[in-house]
N, C-alpha and C positions, 0 to 999 in steps of 0.2 A: 800104115806107115808116116805118120803128120805130125813131121819135123814145122810146123811153122809158125807154132804159140801154143803156148800154156793154156790158153783160156779159150782153145779148139776141142778140150779134154770134158770127156764131163764131172759130175760133184762126186765127192768122195761119200764112200756109202754110210758113214759113221753123222755126214753132216745132213744127209738123208731123212737118216731112222730122227735126228735128233728134231728136224721138222717135221714128221711125224705126229713126233709125241708133242711137240708146239700148240698140236693143232685140237688138242680135247679144250674143251668148254673154252669158258668166258672170261673175260682179261681187261686189264683197262685199257685204252689206248695211245697211244701218242708216248709211249715212251715213257708210261708209271705202272708198267707189267713188272713182274717178279724177274723175271728173266732178265729186262735191261738192267731190273736194278742189283742182279749176279751180278753183269757184264760187266758193270764199273768195277765192284771192289772185286772180281775177279785180275783185271786188269791191272789196275790197281795194284793188287799180290806179284802179277807177273813183272811188272817193271818197276817194284817196289816204291814207288812214288804214290803220291793221295793225286791224282786226275781224273779229268773230263772229260768220259767218251761219248760220239755221238757216231749210232751207226747211221749210213748211206750204202745207196745198193750199187753204185761206181766210181770208180775210181776216178775219174773227171769230178765228178762231183765232189769227191775227199781231198782232190788237190785243191779247185779250184776258190772251196770255203776256204779250206788251214788258209790260205794265200789272201783270201781281202779277209781275214781276219788279223794277219798283218801287216797289210797294205793300206795305207791310203789313195782315192781315187788317181792323187798323186803321184803314186811312190812309182818305182820301179824293184823291178825283182830281176835279179842276175839268176841265169840259169846256162848252162849247157847250149851249145846249137845243133844235140842231138835229142834235149828235155821234151820228156811226154808230153809236159805242159806248153812243151812249145810247138812240135808238129804234128802233134794229134790230138788234142784236147779244142782245138776250133774255137778258139777264142775264150775261153768257158774262163780261163785265171782273169783275162780285162775283164770281161762282162757282171763277172758277181763279184770284183773288188769295188764295179763302182767308174774304173779305164785305167785300173793301176798299170804302164807297160812294161813289157817284157822284154831285155836286154840277153841277147842269147850270145854264149862267150864261147873261145874254141877253149878244147879241154883235150890231153892226153886218155886215151882210153874211155873219154863219158869223162873226165872226173874235172872240176871246178878245183882252181888253189886257189888260197888269199892274190896272189899277183897278179891273177887272171882278172881280181874284182878291183883290186885298186887301182889296174892300170883303168880300167873302162873309167872309175868316175871321175868327172871332169864337172868343174864351175859345183862343187857341192856348195850348198846356198843360196846359190842365183836363184831367181823368182820363173827364169827363161826355162828353166829343164827339171827335168824330174825329179822328185827326191830320193836319193839313196833307202830304199825301205824292207827287202827280205832277199834274203841269199834262198835255192830252192836246189836242193841235189837230192838225185837218186840216190836210194840203197838197198839191191843193188843195180849198177844200172843201165841205159840204153843197151851197153855193150857187153858187158854181164860180168863188169867190174865191180869190185866191192872200195870201199869209204875205211881205210884202216880208223882206231879208234883217235889216231893222233893225227890224223890227216884229218876230222872231224873239227876235233879241239883245238886248230890251226883256224879256221873256217869259221868257227863262232867266238872264239879271240876276236875276229877280222870285223865279223857282222858286232860286236858289240862296242869295240872300238869307235865302227862308225855307226854305232846307232839304228838297227837294223837286226829283224828277224830274223831264226834261220828255218825253214821247213826242208821237211824232207819227205821225197817222195818215196814211199816204201811199198810201192803195188808188189816189189818181191825181197824185203825186207827179212821172213822169211828166210829165204835161198843165205841170207847175206849174215846174219844171226847165226847160219849149221858152222859155213862156212868159215867164219874166223872164230869159232868159239865162243865166241864170245855169251856175256848177258844182255838181255836187252834194252837193261837201264843201260850198259854201258857202253852203248852204242847209240842212245838218245840222250835222255835229258843230261845224263851225266857228263856227255859230250856237249853239253849245249843246244841241244835243240829242240827249240819251240812250241813246234807242230807238229805230227806224225798222219802222214795217214799210212794207213795201216794194214795193207793189205789180206785178202783172202781169196777172191776170186781165181787167180791166177796157182791156185795153190791147193786148190778143194774141195773150197766154198760155189753155191747156187748161184747165189750173188748175195756178197757183203764184204764190204770195208766199212771203217770206222775213222774220223776226224779225234786225233788224242790230242788234246790238249794238255801241257803240263804243268801251268800257270792257272788254278780252278776261278782262280780271278779275273780274268778275261773267257771263264765260258758264260759266263748271263751272256753275252755281246753275239756270240756265235749260234745260240738256242736260235736269233730271232734270227740270225741271219738264214740258217738253216730251213725257216719256217718258212723264210720271205721267197724262197729258191726252190720251195719247193720239194724239198727234201726231204721236210720229216714224215713215214711214215706213217699211216695210221695204225696198222697193224704192225708195230716196228717188233713187237715177238720175234716174228719169222727172222728177221736180221738178227738180233738179239743171238738166237739160238743156235743158227750158221758160228756165231763168233764165241760163241761160249765152247759149240762144239770141238771147234777149231783148233781152241788150245786145250781141250780138256786130255790126260797122258801124255802134252808136250805133242802132238797131233799133229801140229803144223810146223815143226823141227823136224818129224821123223818124215812128210811130205817133203819137205824141201829138200834133205840129207840124199833121198834117193835120186830125186830131181838134180840135184846136184853132181852124185857120183855116176849116172848114167852120162853125163855131159862130159864128165873130166874122161869117161870110156870113149866117147863116141871122141871128144878131141884128140882125148893120147894114137887112138886105131888111122885116124887121118893123118896126123903128120907125120908116123909110123911108114903110111902110103908115100908120102910126098907130098902133100899141099900144106901149105903153109895157113897158120892162122890168123888170120886179121887181127885179135884181139887175143889178150891171156883168157883161156876158160877160168874162173874163178868160183862162179858160181854155177846158172842153167844153160846158160848160152853158147853156144857155140857160134863165131863167126870165121868165115873163111875163106879164103880166092878160091873159087871154085870154077875152072873153065867151061868154059858153052860146054868141048867135047865128053866135060864126066857130068855137069848139069844135065844137059839132054838127053842121057841115057837112065840116069837115074831117076829124072822125072818120066820117062816113056819106063817105068819099070813099078811106078807108084809110089813112087816116095813124092813126100810133099814138103815146100822150102819156099822159102823167103829170098825173093832175091833184094841185097841189102849195100845200093848204089850210092850210100854216105861215105863208104869205105874203099870206094871205087867199083870199076865194071863187072869188076868180077867175084867180089863177096856178095857172100850169101850169109844168111841167120839158119840155123838150126835153135830150136828147141827143145828141152826134153820136160817131161811133168811125170807129178810124184806115181803116177799111173802109167806110164810111157813104159811099154813092153822091154825087156829087156834085149828082143830078140829083132825084135824092127831095129836099136842100135846097131848090135852086129851086123845086120844085113846090109844098113847101110854101108857098114867100114867095108864089108866084103867086096860091095858092090864096085864103091867107089874105088877100090883100089882095082878091078876089072879096067877099070878105063884108064886110069893109069898105063896100066900095066898095056892095054892097046891100044 
């Protein structure tokens, strides 16, 4: 009964089967294989745009490389104070960009707004300060909330006006697309996103993410950056095979939809039991104010979840995944309600 995160779960069996199939025979290394070529074509079709795809094994690599493509070493990268790139990536974006500075800002429910960024930009053009270079947003956010297309467009407009790029951390991009009922194009390049970190590991892959660059003219630079950073796999077919299986038959959206539905069920059940939600439940994360008198008995019963002090001393985070048993959700709701009643 593990609600700590969606990366504690195993891999989707269909993705494991794709890996076994990819293991047969020999092929060209370093992304010259047929599966990697097919992946680029498949994602271009999915996103309705000719693009460049760079498979990597981790979300940290995808984010750091994507930001490095958009920012010079003297650049400023604006993100929220809860952004994964700021609190959970050990300075990787700064390191791979050669020194770009992350500037974390406050935002309601994990989201940035143009006013936050405008207010933070000071002395633009002075050689003594970093140059505004990138706006980085998470979709879905670290609070489980989503940016509507209009919100992304507003941030993109600001980025263009300020001569900045727009990066999207899409570790849970599938969950946002599913929740909003939008197309991948509508929530990415059509809304003004320049580079997308396309996540799969949290939604059924074994270990596979991709940096998607919507302007192919910039792609050559990222080839060198990826190789120099040590993230070009010699047997890239095993990354590409996972990503192809991930999007085949809309598996990525079906997995995300199930996780979102379980989180909605969990959030609604906790609300009915009298617990206050710390953020709207819009994807597969539930942030809830859970007093110790409830949290500790639940843990004693075997439920696993994280404390989330960023949202207060009583805040806890519960995350559902594509293969979370629905019985675990129901059991948590029932047990939490008993602690409340007692």
